[in-house]
N, C-alpha and C positions, 0 to 999 in steps of 0.2 A: 501504623502498619496492621491491616487485619490478621487474627491468629485463629487458628483452629485445634481442636484437641489432638494428642498425639495419639489417642485412640481411633482416630478418624481414617478411614480407609485413603488409600491415594486418589481416589474419583474425588468429584467435587460436590459429593451429596453431605454436605455438614454445615453444623451451626459456626458462625465466626464473630470474634468478639474483638474489640479495638476501645481503647480509652482516647477521648477527644473533646477538647474545651470542656473539661470538667465533668464529662458525661460518659456512661458506658453505651457503647453502642453495639447492638447485635443485628446479624443477618442471617439467612440462609444462604449458602453458597451460590444455589442455581437460581436464585431470584434476589440479586444482588442490589437490585433498585429499592427494595423493601427493607428499611432500616429501622430498627424499634431502639429508641434512646432512654435510658434511665438513669437516675442517681447512681454512684458508687454506693451508697448505704443500702438502698432498695434492692440493687442487683445482688449484693452480699446477702441481704435476708432472703431472696430469693432461692440462691446456692443452698444457703442453710436448711431450708424448707425441702428443697429436693434431696439433699444429702439425708434429712432426717425421715424422708417417706412420704412427706405429706402430699405429693401428687401421685404417688403410685396407683391410686384407684382410676386415673385417668388412662393409663395403660392395660387396665384389666379388660380383656378382649371377651370375658366369658359372660358379661352383663348386658 
């Protein structure tokens, strides 16, 4: 079953995630046919990086 963050709005513009066959799958809710698959370890490391701010420079619109 696909899950989305409780912080997502009521519309369908969000990232969804699920575990399937030992992998983690992610998709954009409005383009559900495009699915990214990764291992649980790589996904955990990615989330750690997000929480640590490693990707914040990608959202800086001033540069």
